[in-house]
Backbone bond lengths (Angstrom), bond angles and torsions (degrees), N, CA, C in turn:
res aa  C-N    CA-C-N  psi(-1)  N-CA   C-N-CA  omega(-1)  CA-C   N-CA-C  phi
1 M - - - 1.428 - - 1.514 112.00 -
2 T 1.321 117.27 -34.67 1.476 119.08 178.38 1.524 110.52 -68.54
3 I 1.307 118.37 -35.19 1.454 119.62 178.39 1.541 110.21 -63.08
4 V 1.301 117.58 -38.83 1.481 120.83 176.78 1.533 108.35 -66.94
5 G 1.336 117.03 -40.93 1.470 120.00 179.73 1.498 112.39 -65.38
6 A 1.327 118.52 -28.84 1.442 120.68 -177.55 1.534 112.43 -92.53
7 T 1.311 118.59 -12.22 1.461 119.84 -178.45 1.524 112.83 -118.66
8 T 1.313 117.64 -65.23 1.457 120.89 -172.20 1.505 112.11 -72.73
9 N 1.320 118.85 -42.51 1.454 120.38 -176.56 1.549 112.73 -60.05
10 P 1.312 120.18 -47.35 1.465 118.85 177.79 1.526 112.85 -65.29
11 A 1.348 115.53 -33.83 1.472 118.64 179.57 1.521 110.59 -65.58
12 V 1.334 117.33 -47.13 1.449 120.18 -177.42 1.495 111.86 -76.45
13 G 1.349 117.45 -39.62 1.459 120.31 -176.07 1.523 116.26 -81.77
14 F 1.318 116.83 -25.29 1.471 118.42 -173.53 1.534 112.43 -126.80
15 I 1.318 117.63 -49.59 1.468 119.24 -171.47 1.523 111.73 -71.35
16 L 1.348 118.94 -46.12 1.453 121.87 -179.63 1.541 110.96 -61.68
17 P 1.338 120.18 -45.91 1.478 118.83 175.75 1.521 113.74 -59.12
18 I 1.325 116.73 -35.20 1.452 120.58 177.59 1.531 110.94 -67.75
19 V 1.352 116.56 -39.88 1.463 120.93 176.79 1.514 110.46 -63.66
20 F 1.345 117.12 -45.22 1.460 120.59 177.82 1.558 112.25 -61.63
21 Y 1.339 114.52 -41.55 1.468 119.59 178.45 1.530 109.41 -63.77
22 W 1.309 115.62 -42.67 1.490 121.20 178.83 1.545 110.44 -57.61
23 K 1.357 115.20 -39.64 1.471 119.15 179.64 1.543 110.10 -67.44
24 T 1.305 119.61 -30.84 1.469 121.08 -178.75 1.535 112.10 -74.74
25 I 1.303 116.50 -22.55 1.479 119.65 -179.89 1.508 112.07 -112.85
26 E 1.339 117.25 40.92 1.461 121.51 -178.65 1.513 112.77 -63.33
27 D 1.347 117.83 -30.44 1.472 119.00 -177.64 1.525 113.12 -80.41
28 V 1.302 119.33 -6.59 1.468 123.13 178.07 1.537 108.23 -81.31
29 P 1.347 116.05 139.43 1.474 118.72 179.39 1.533 113.42 -61.46
30 L 1.310 116.25 154.70 1.475 122.31 -176.91 1.521 111.58 -61.30
31 C 1.308 116.69 -35.02 1.508 119.18 -177.26 1.528 112.41 -89.23
32 S 1.322 117.57 22.61 1.463 120.01 177.23 1.534 110.19 -80.98
33 V 1.297 117.13 160.63 1.459 122.29 -179.33 1.499 110.12 -63.56
34 K 1.333 117.51 -39.12 1.452 121.10 -178.98 1.525 112.91 -61.82
35 K 1.305 115.95 -48.25 1.495 118.70 -178.98 1.538 111.82 -71.89
36 L 1.320 117.16 -37.75 1.452 118.40 177.91 1.513 112.68 -66.08
37 T 1.354 117.14 -37.55 1.429 121.11 176.00 1.539 111.08 -64.47
38 A 1.304 116.75 -44.32 1.479 120.50 178.60 1.538 110.20 -62.27
39 L 1.316 116.07 -43.18 1.460 120.19 -179.75 1.538 111.13 -65.81
40 T 1.308 117.34 -39.67 1.480 122.56 178.82 1.516 110.75 -63.29
41 V 1.343 116.06 -47.56 1.444 120.29 179.36 1.527 112.46 -62.35
42 A 1.337 115.63 -42.60 1.461 118.94 179.71 1.539 110.87 -65.55
43 T 1.323 116.81 -39.51 1.473 120.13 177.88 1.524 111.66 -63.34
44 L 1.320 117.05 -44.59 1.466 120.34 179.72 1.518 112.17 -66.21
45 I 1.341 117.94 -36.46 1.445 120.25 178.90 1.533 109.94 -69.80
46 I 1.310 119.08 -40.95 1.433 122.31 177.66 1.538 110.71 -63.64
47 L 1.321 117.20 -44.78 1.451 121.12 178.70 1.547 112.28 -62.43
48 T 1.326 115.09 -42.86 1.470 118.93 177.73 1.514 111.92 -64.63
49 S 1.325 117.82 -37.16 1.453 122.01 179.31 1.535 110.07 -66.47
50 I 1.324 116.83 -43.93 1.460 120.77 178.65 1.512 111.46 -63.15
51 L 1.343 117.25 -43.64 1.464 120.75 178.66 1.507 111.85 -64.20
52 S 1.319 117.45 -37.34 1.463 122.51 178.10 1.534 110.46 -66.70
53 L 1.283 117.75 -41.39 1.446 121.75 177.96 1.545 111.59 -66.62
54 V 1.334 116.23 -40.76 1.449 120.04 177.38 1.530 110.87 -65.97
55 N 1.290 118.26 -40.78 1.477 122.38 176.78 1.527 110.68 -61.31
56 F 1.337 117.19 -45.69 1.451 119.98 177.90 1.517 111.66 -61.36
57 T 1.322 116.16 -43.78 1.485 120.61 -179.00 1.527 110.56 -64.36
58 M 1.307 117.20 -43.39 1.456 119.91 -179.09 1.548 111.71 -66.20
59 T 1.332 117.58 -36.56 1.475 117.98 177.70 1.500 111.78 -71.98
60 K 1.319 118.71 -26.80 1.453 120.56 175.30 1.532 112.28 -77.21
61 L 1.322 117.02 -35.83 1.456 121.22 -178.95 1.541 110.61 -74.82
62 Y 1.314 117.44 -38.31 1.467 122.56 -177.36 1.528 109.09 -126.09
63 P 1.357 117.12 74.50 1.470 120.05 -174.17 1.531 113.88 -70.32
64 D 1.334 118.48 -31.39 1.473 120.24 -174.51 1.519 107.99 -107.79
65 D 1.293 116.96 69.61 1.464 121.39 177.82 1.510 111.96 -102.25
66 S 1.321 115.67 17.13 1.485 117.57 -177.18 1.541 109.33 -111.36
67 D 1.320 117.06 54.35 1.455 121.68 -179.99 1.516 110.41 -70.70
68 V 1.306 118.07 -33.50 1.466 122.15 -176.77 1.528 106.76 -102.22
69 D 1.367 114.97 113.77 1.449 118.80 178.46 1.525 112.56 -92.45
70 E 1.325 115.14 -23.72 1.471 117.90 -178.39 1.524 108.25 -132.98
71 A 1.295 115.60 131.03 1.465 121.12 179.52 1.526 110.48 -121.90
72 A 1.296 117.27 137.03 1.443 122.04 178.71 1.505 110.53 -103.73
73 V 1.321 116.54 130.33 1.447 121.79 179.41 1.528 107.73 -120.57
74 T 1.312 115.12 130.25 1.466 119.98 -179.75 1.539 108.43 -101.83
75 L 1.311 114.09 119.90 1.478 119.07 178.38 1.539 108.62 -116.12
76 P 1.317 116.92 134.96 1.477 119.30 177.70 1.543 109.38 -76.22
77 V 1.328 115.30 124.95 1.474 120.57 177.23 1.524 106.59 -124.95
78 S 1.316 116.44 113.26 1.482 127.00 -174.43 1.530 109.20 46.30
79 S 1.313 118.93 -119.74 1.471 119.86 -175.99 1.517 113.05 -93.98
80 T 1.332 118.41 -10.44 1.442 120.99 179.40 1.537 109.73 -110.63
81 E 1.317 116.17 168.91 1.437 119.53 177.67 1.549 107.89 -115.22
82 T 1.294 112.73 138.19 1.458 120.03 -179.50 1.515 109.69 -113.58
83 T 1.305 115.95 136.88 1.482 120.48 179.47 1.568 106.91 -104.43
84 L 1.328 113.44 124.44 1.473 119.77 178.39 1.507 107.09 -107.20
85 N 1.299 116.99 133.20 1.462 121.89 177.00 1.534 110.65 -106.80
86 F 1.324 115.38 124.05 1.425 121.30 177.87 1.523 109.64 -108.54
87 V 1.278 117.17 129.66 1.468 121.29 -179.38 1.523 107.99 -107.00
88 A 1.310 116.51 129.31 1.450 121.20 178.96 1.522 109.77 -87.46
89 F 1.327 114.77 128.25 1.467 122.40 178.85 1.511 108.39 -102.67
90 E 1.297 116.98 138.57 1.460 120.82 179.76 1.529 109.07 -108.49
């Protein structure tokens, strides 16, 4: 279901309407606000779809990547050092 959500849904819901809109404004110059906005939205949707698909693939290939539940970070504070503990919640 996630693969469909990362590929088909953005294409049908966002990319195809942008392509149809682009066809309706063919006489408008390429550097117009309308065409640049359509191109920007299409680019962002395609990028988001690719990142979503990569994220899904990586979580399926490496499902148990949460070996470390607690990480300690040492930050220098004035003349002493303070250790902060961050706990990862799932």
